[in-house]
ZAKOLKOL-251573 format. One record per residue: x, y, z of N, C-alpha, C in turn; residue number from 1. Coordinates in Angstrom, 3 decimals, padded with zeros to 6 digits, always signed. Example, Ala and Ser with C-alpha at 12.3 -4.5 7.8 and 13.67 -1.06 7.14 Angstrom:
REM residues 2
<npx:+013.190, npy:-005.690, npz:+007.800, capx:+012.300, capy:-004.500, capz:+007.800, cpx:+013.200, cpy:-003.300, cpz:+007.800, pos:1> $
<npx:+012.850, npy:-002.250, npz:+007.080, capx:+013.670, capy:-001.060, capz:+007.140, cpx:+012.900, cpy:+000.030, cpz:+007.870, pos:2> $
REM end
This chain:
REM residues 100
<npx:+160.344, npy:+164.552, npz:+132.473, capx:+159.859, capy:+163.186, capz:+132.440, cpx:+158.634, cpy:+163.036, cpz:+131.552, pos:1> $
<npx:+158.079, npy:+164.142, npz:+131.049, capx:+156.885, capy:+164.056, capz:+130.231, cpx:+157.151, cpy:+163.280, cpz:+128.942, pos:2> $
<npx:+158.342, npy:+163.403, npz:+128.371, capx:+158.675, capy:+162.689, capz:+127.138, cpx:+158.699, cpy:+161.185, cpz:+127.376, pos:3> $
<npx:+159.096, npy:+160.757, npz:+128.589, capx:+159.131, capy:+159.327, capz:+128.896, cpx:+157.721, cpy:+158.748, cpz:+128.938, pos:4> $
<npx:+156.791, npy:+159.476, npz:+129.540, capx:+155.409, capy:+158.986, capz:+129.576, cpx:+154.798, cpy:+158.986, cpz:+128.173, pos:5> $
<npx:+155.202, npy:+159.916, npz:+127.331, capx:+154.719, capy:+159.937, capz:+125.947, cpx:+155.212, cpy:+158.711, cpz:+125.189, pos:6> $
<npx:+156.478, npy:+158.370, npz:+125.360, capx:+157.044, capy:+157.198, capz:+124.684, cpx:+156.404, cpy:+155.911, cpz:+125.193, pos:7> $
<npx:+156.251, npy:+155.802, npz:+126.510, capx:+155.628, capy:+154.602, capz:+127.080, cpx:+154.173, cpy:+154.491, cpz:+126.618, pos:8> $
<npx:+153.466, npy:+155.605, npz:+126.612, capx:+152.084, capy:+155.607, capz:+126.125, cpx:+151.985, cpy:+155.196, cpz:+124.665, pos:9> $
<npx:+152.916, npy:+155.670, npz:+123.846, capx:+152.918, capy:+155.312, capz:+122.428, cpx:+153.200, cpy:+153.827, cpz:+122.239, pos:10> $
<npx:+154.119, npy:+153.264, npz:+123.041, capx:+154.407, capy:+151.832, capz:+122.934, cpx:+153.209, cpy:+150.985, cpz:+123.365, pos:11> $
<npx:+152.549, npy:+151.402, npz:+124.431, capx:+151.356, capy:+150.672, capz:+124.875, cpx:+150.267, cpy:+150.768, cpz:+123.811, pos:12> $
<npx:+150.078, npy:+151.957, npz:+123.256, capx:+149.092, capy:+152.119, capz:+122.191, cpx:+149.493, cpy:+151.308, cpz:+120.961, pos:13> $
<npx:+150.802, npy:+151.194, npz:+120.710, capx:+151.287, capy:+150.424, capz:+119.562, cpx:+150.923, cpy:+148.958, cpz:+119.647, pos:14> $
<npx:+150.847, npy:+148.423, npz:+120.876, capx:+150.452, capy:+147.023, capz:+121.052, cpx:+149.034, cpy:+146.803, cpz:+120.541, pos:15> $
<npx:+148.194, npy:+147.816, npz:+120.652, capx:+146.810, capy:+147.710, capz:+120.197, cpx:+146.664, cpy:+148.207, cpz:+118.763, pos:16> $
<npx:+147.254, npy:+149.345, npz:+118.466, capx:+147.037, capy:+149.999, capz:+117.172, cpx:+147.761, cpy:+149.293, cpz:+116.034, pos:17> $
<npx:+148.948, npy:+148.737, npz:+116.281, capx:+149.670, capy:+148.020, capz:+115.225, cpx:+148.868, cpy:+146.865, cpz:+114.648, pos:18> $
<npx:+148.395, npy:+145.934, npz:+115.502, capx:+147.562, capy:+144.850, capz:+114.972, cpx:+146.246, cpy:+145.338, cpz:+114.353, pos:19> $
<npx:+145.650, npy:+146.401, npz:+114.912, capx:+144.435, capy:+146.955, capz:+114.300, cpx:+144.721, cpy:+147.471, cpz:+112.897, pos:20> $
<npx:+145.871, npy:+148.109, npz:+112.724, capx:+146.236, capy:+148.624, capz:+111.403, cpx:+146.402, cpy:+147.484, cpz:+110.414, pos:21> $
<npx:+147.022, npy:+146.388, npz:+110.853, capx:+147.177, capy:+145.236, capz:+109.961, cpx:+145.839, cpy:+144.590, cpz:+109.665, pos:22> $
<npx:+144.924, npy:+144.642, npz:+110.627, capx:+143.615, capy:+144.031, capz:+110.457, cpx:+142.782, cpy:+144.750, cpz:+109.399, pos:23> $
<npx:+142.911, npy:+146.069, npz:+109.310, capx:+142.104, capy:+146.816, capz:+108.346, cpx:+142.668, cpy:+146.753, cpz:+106.933, pos:24> $
<npx:+143.892, npy:+146.266, npz:+106.787, capx:+144.497, capy:+146.167, capz:+105.458, cpx:+144.149, cpy:+144.826, cpz:+104.818, pos:25> $
<npx:+143.858, npy:+144.823, npz:+103.517, capx:+143.576, capy:+143.549, capz:+102.846, cpx:+144.863, cpy:+142.754, cpz:+102.619, pos:26> $
<npx:+144.725, npy:+141.458, npz:+102.575, capx:+145.872, capy:+140.600, capz:+102.289, cpx:+146.752, cpy:+140.386, cpz:+103.494, pos:27> $
<npx:+147.861, npy:+139.723, npz:+103.248, capx:+148.793, capy:+139.373, capz:+104.318, cpx:+149.993, cpy:+140.304, cpz:+104.273, pos:28> $
<npx:+150.395, npy:+140.775, npz:+105.444, capx:+151.582, capy:+141.606, capz:+105.542, cpx:+152.681, cpy:+140.770, cpz:+106.186, pos:29> $
<npx:+153.820, npy:+140.736, npz:+105.555, capx:+154.943, capy:+139.945, capz:+106.045, cpx:+155.800, cpy:+140.801, cpz:+106.983, pos:30> $
<npx:+155.237, npy:+141.075, npz:+108.181, capx:+155.894, capy:+141.943, capz:+109.146, cpx:+155.888, cpy:+141.224, cpz:+110.490, pos:31> $
<npx:+157.002, npy:+141.283, npz:+111.193, capx:+157.093, capy:+140.618, capz:+112.494, cpx:+156.225, cpy:+141.326, cpz:+113.533, pos:32> $
<npx:+155.978, npy:+140.623, npz:+114.639, capx:+155.168, capy:+141.201, capz:+115.710, cpx:+155.852, cpy:+142.427, cpz:+116.309, pos:33> $
<npx:+157.154, npy:+142.350, npz:+116.508, capx:+157.884, capy:+143.493, capz:+117.056, cpx:+157.799, cpy:+144.714, cpz:+116.164, pos:34> $
<npx:+157.942, npy:+144.514, npz:+114.870, capx:+157.851, capy:+145.632, capz:+113.924, cpx:+156.425, cpy:+146.161, cpz:+113.873, pos:35> $
<npx:+155.437, npy:+145.261, npz:+113.999, capx:+154.039, capy:+145.692, capz:+114.030, cpx:+153.792, cpy:+146.618, cpz:+115.217, pos:36> $
<npx:+154.328, npy:+146.251, npz:+116.380, capx:+154.155, capy:+147.078, capz:+117.571, cpx:+154.890, cpy:+148.407, cpz:+117.412, pos:37> $
<npx:+156.102, npy:+148.361, npz:+116.867, capx:+156.861, capy:+149.589, capz:+116.658, cpx:+156.149, cpy:+150.517, cpz:+115.678, pos:38> $
<npx:+155.660, npy:+149.973, npz:+114.579, capx:+154.925, capy:+150.783, capz:+113.607, cpx:+153.641, cpy:+151.313, cpz:+114.230, pos:39> $
<npx:+152.981, npy:+150.481, npz:+115.035, capx:+151.781, capy:+150.937, capz:+115.732, cpx:+152.080, cpy:+152.070, cpz:+116.694, pos:40> $
<npx:+153.225, npy:+151.996, npz:+117.384, capx:+153.611, capy:+153.061, capz:+118.315, cpx:+153.891, cpy:+154.364, cpz:+117.566, pos:41> $
<npx:+154.600, npy:+154.261, npz:+116.455, capx:+154.881, capy:+155.459, capz:+115.653, cpx:+153.578, cpy:+156.018, cpz:+115.084, pos:42> $
<npx:+152.707, npy:+155.126, npz:+114.610, capx:+151.411, capy:+155.568, capz:+114.098, cpx:+150.559, cpy:+156.216, cpz:+115.168, pos:43> $
<npx:+150.592, npy:+155.649, npz:+116.394, capx:+149.837, capy:+156.232, capz:+117.503, cpx:+150.357, cpy:+157.623, cpz:+117.840, pos:44> $
<npx:+151.674, npy:+157.763, npz:+117.865, capx:+152.274, capy:+159.060, capz:+118.183, cpx:+151.956, cpy:+160.096, cpz:+117.108, pos:45> $
<npx:+152.215, npy:+159.743, npz:+115.840, capx:+151.958, capy:+160.688, capz:+114.753, cpx:+150.461, cpy:+160.970, cpz:+114.587, pos:46> $
<npx:+149.649, npy:+159.921, npz:+114.721, capx:+148.203, capy:+160.113, capz:+114.632, cpx:+147.676, cpy:+160.991, cpz:+115.751, pos:47> $
<npx:+148.265, npy:+160.850, npz:+116.941, capx:+147.880, capy:+161.722, capz:+118.049, cpx:+148.229, cpy:+163.172, cpz:+117.775, pos:48> $
<npx:+149.390, npy:+163.386, npz:+117.163, capx:+149.767, capy:+164.752, capz:+116.793, cpx:+148.804, cpy:+165.334, cpz:+115.760, pos:49> $
<npx:+148.426, npy:+164.515, npz:+114.775, capx:+147.471, capy:+164.970, capz:+113.755, cpx:+146.125, cpy:+165.284, cpz:+114.395, pos:50> $
<npx:+145.662, npy:+164.409, npz:+115.304, capx:+144.373, capy:+164.634, capz:+115.983, cpx:+144.414, cpy:+165.911, cpz:+116.816, pos:51> $
<npx:+145.534, npy:+166.150, npz:+117.496, capx:+145.668, capy:+167.382, capz:+118.271, cpx:+145.681, cpy:+168.600, cpz:+117.348, pos:52> $
<npx:+146.345, npy:+168.487, npz:+116.215, capx:+146.399, capy:+169.576, capz:+115.249, cpx:+145.003, cpy:+169.889, cpz:+114.704, pos:53> $
<npx:+144.179, npy:+168.812, npz:+114.539, capx:+142.813, capy:+168.985, capz:+114.044, cpx:+141.848, cpy:+169.341, cpz:+115.179, pos:54> $
<npx:+142.353, npy:+169.444, npz:+116.394, capx:+141.581, capy:+169.800, capz:+117.582, cpx:+140.501, cpy:+168.759, cpz:+117.917, pos:55> $
<npx:+140.819, npy:+167.482, npz:+117.669, capx:+139.924, capy:+166.390, capz:+118.053, cpx:+140.652, cpy:+165.375, cpz:+118.928, pos:56> $
<npx:+141.816, npy:+165.760, npz:+119.445, capx:+142.646, capy:+164.846, capz:+120.209, cpx:+142.215, cpy:+164.654, cpz:+121.642, pos:57> $
<npx:+141.432, npy:+165.563, npz:+122.178, capx:+141.030, capy:+165.459, capz:+123.574, cpx:+139.557, cpy:+165.805, cpz:+123.679, pos:58> $
<npx:+138.728, npy:+164.772, npz:+123.685, capx:+137.289, capy:+164.956, capz:+123.774, cpx:+136.773, cpy:+164.256, cpz:+125.022, pos:59> $
<npx:+135.545, npy:+164.503, npz:+125.365, capx:+134.934, capy:+163.832, capz:+126.513, cpx:+134.692, cpy:+162.371, cpz:+126.163, pos:60> $
<npx:+135.030, npy:+161.482, npz:+127.067, capx:+134.832, capy:+160.058, capz:+126.818, cpx:+135.965, cpy:+159.478, cpz:+125.994, pos:61> $
<npx:+135.649, npy:+158.429, npz:+125.260, capx:+136.645, capy:+157.756, capz:+124.415, cpx:+136.881, cpy:+158.578, cpz:+123.156, pos:62> $
<npx:+138.122, npy:+158.776, npz:+122.832, capx:+138.478, capy:+159.570, capz:+121.650, cpx:+138.452, cpy:+158.691, cpz:+120.400, pos:63> $
<npx:+137.262, npy:+158.421, npz:+119.883, capx:+137.112, capy:+157.531, capz:+118.728, cpx:+137.750, cpy:+158.123, cpz:+117.481, pos:64> $
<npx:+137.596, npy:+159.429, npz:+117.304, capx:+138.181, capy:+160.068, capz:+116.117, cpx:+139.703, cpy:+159.981, cpz:+116.174, pos:65> $
<npx:+140.273, npy:+160.245, npz:+117.344, capx:+141.721, capy:+160.155, capz:+117.509, cpx:+142.195, cpy:+158.729, cpz:+117.239, pos:66> $
<npx:+141.481, npy:+157.740, npz:+117.766, capx:+141.850, capy:+156.346, capz:+117.543, cpx:+141.792, cpy:+155.996, cpz:+116.058, pos:67> $
<npx:+140.756, npy:+156.451, npz:+115.372, capx:+140.639, capy:+156.178, capz:+113.935, cpx:+141.798, cpy:+156.804, cpz:+113.161, pos:68> $
<npx:+142.181, npy:+158.013, npz:+113.542, capx:+143.307, capy:+158.673, capz:+112.878, cpx:+144.600, cpy:+157.908, cpz:+113.150, pos:69> $
<npx:+144.791, npy:+157.472, npz:+114.390, capx:+145.996, capy:+156.728, capz:+114.738, cpx:+146.073, cpy:+155.415, cpz:+113.965, pos:70> $
<npx:+144.961, npy:+154.692, npz:+113.857, capx:+144.942, capy:+153.431, capz:+113.112, cpx:+145.208, cpy:+153.694, cpz:+111.636, pos:71> $
<npx:+144.625, npy:+154.763, npz:+111.089, capx:+144.845, capy:+155.092, capz:+109.671, cpx:+146.314, cpy:+155.415, cpz:+109.404, pos:72> $
<npx:+146.920, npy:+156.200, npz:+110.278, capx:+148.345, capy:+156.533, capz:+110.103, cpx:+149.188, cpy:+155.269, cpz:+110.209, pos:73> $
<npx:+148.893, npy:+154.416, npz:+111.190, capx:+149.646, capy:+153.169, capz:+111.340, cpx:+149.449, cpy:+152.260, cpz:+110.136, pos:74> $
<npx:+148.237, npy:+152.219, npz:+109.571, capx:+147.989, capy:+151.386, capz:+108.390, cpx:+148.818, cpy:+151.874, cpz:+107.204, pos:75> $
<npx:+148.911, npy:+153.179, npz:+107.037, capx:+149.746, capy:+153.726, capz:+105.958, cpx:+151.208, cpy:+153.347, cpz:+106.191, pos:76> $
<npx:+151.653, npy:+153.428, npz:+107.441, capx:+153.040, capy:+153.067, capz:+107.742, cpx:+153.287, cpy:+151.574, cpz:+107.510, pos:77> $
<npx:+152.307, npy:+150.731, npz:+107.840, capx:+152.439, capy:+149.291, capz:+107.583, cpx:+152.547, cpy:+149.043, cpz:+106.080, pos:78> $
<npx:+151.711, npy:+149.727, npz:+105.301, capx:+151.782, capy:+149.586, capz:+103.837, cpx:+153.142, cpy:+150.027, cpz:+103.307, pos:79> $
<npx:+153.621, npy:+151.163, npz:+103.781, capx:+154.918, capy:+151.658, capz:+103.321, cpx:+156.040, cpy:+150.704, cpz:+103.708, pos:80> $
<npx:+156.029, npy:+150.251, npz:+104.963, capx:+157.074, capy:+149.335, capz:+105.400, cpx:+156.982, cpy:+148.013, cpz:+104.644, pos:81> $
<npx:+155.774, npy:+147.511, npz:+104.466, capx:+155.598, capy:+146.249, capz:+103.745, cpx:+156.069, cpy:+146.329, cpz:+102.310, pos:82> $
<npx:+155.831, npy:+147.469, npz:+101.658, capx:+156.276, capy:+147.602, capz:+100.264, cpx:+157.795, cpy:+147.720, cpz:+100.189, pos:83> $
<npx:+158.406, npy:+148.369, npz:+101.187, capx:+159.866, capy:+148.469, capz:+101.187, cpx:+160.498, cpy:+147.135, cpz:+101.567, pos:84> $
<npx:+159.941, npy:+146.451, npz:+102.536, capx:+160.504, capy:+145.181, capz:+102.981, cpx:+160.286, cpy:+144.089, cpz:+101.947, pos:85> $
<npx:+159.221, npy:+144.194, npz:+101.169, capx:+158.921, capy:+143.178, capz:+100.164, cpx:+159.893, cpy:+143.181, cpz:+099.005, pos:86> $
<npx:+160.603, npy:+144.259, npz:+098.804, capx:+161.538, capy:+144.353, capz:+097.684, cpx:+162.880, cpy:+143.721, cpz:+097.983, pos:87> $
<npx:+163.157, npy:+143.520, npz:+099.267, capx:+164.457, capy:+142.947, capz:+099.637, cpx:+164.402, cpy:+141.430, cpz:+099.541, pos:88> $
<npx:+165.466, npy:+140.815, npz:+099.046, capx:+165.484, capy:+139.352, capz:+099.028, cpx:+165.626, cpy:+138.819, cpz:+100.446, pos:89> $
<npx:+164.985, npy:+137.697, npz:+100.698, capx:+165.083, capy:+137.068, capz:+102.008, cpx:+166.483, cpy:+136.533, cpz:+102.201, pos:90> $
<npx:+167.006, npy:+136.681, npz:+103.401, capx:+168.348, capy:+136.169, capz:+103.681, cpx:+168.273, cpy:+134.722, cpz:+104.116, pos:91> $
<npx:+169.268, npy:+133.964, npz:+103.753, capx:+169.328, capy:+132.571, capz:+104.178, cpx:+168.468, cpy:+131.635, cpz:+103.353, pos:92> $
<npx:+167.945, npy:+132.094, npz:+102.251, capx:+167.134, capy:+131.218, capz:+101.408, cpx:+167.864, cpy:+130.995, cpz:+100.089, pos:93> $
<npx:+167.576, npy:+129.899, npz:+099.480, capx:+168.159, capy:+129.612, capz:+098.172, cpx:+167.155, cpy:+129.975, cpz:+097.100, pos:94> $
<npx:+167.630, npy:+130.517, npz:+095.996, capx:+166.710, capy:+130.882, capz:+094.927, cpx:+166.111, cpy:+129.625, cpz:+094.293, pos:95> $
<npx:+164.938, npy:+129.742, npz:+093.712, capx:+164.339, capy:+128.576, capz:+093.060, cpx:+165.145, cpy:+128.180, cpz:+091.832, pos:96> $
<npx:+165.072, npy:+126.899, npz:+091.449, capx:+165.827, capy:+126.474, capz:+090.260, cpx:+165.247, cpy:+127.139, cpz:+089.009, pos:97> $
<npx:+166.072, npy:+127.349, npz:+088.012, capx:+165.589, capy:+127.985, capz:+086.779, cpx:+164.575, cpy:+127.074, cpz:+086.076, pos:98> $
<npx:+163.604, npy:+127.715, npz:+085.461, capx:+162.577, capy:+126.967, capz:+084.709, cpx:+163.192, cpy:+126.412, cpz:+083.442, pos:99> $
<npx:+162.829, npy:+125.183, npz:+083.142, capx:+163.361, capy:+124.561, capz:+081.917, cpx:+162.285, cpy:+124.304, cpz:+080.921, pos:100> $
REM end
């Protein structure tokens, strides 16, 4: 059951870390709230692994370094997803008329 608590913890952290990651990025990201939370959860999970690997994942008090790493990883993922999603044409829209 440990994997279930890890997934639930990552999703809860994603609710906080996803919007924080978008907040630290300049400009507007065209990403839905659900995708923001999912990217935040993945960033929280991967950032936690990186923090544990760097031996700063479990400190006394609030783990500020771990949180910063998680937000940074999520911000990179938001940038990557935004650049990939930005290249796709929007569905259900009509193209603009040709310039004359």
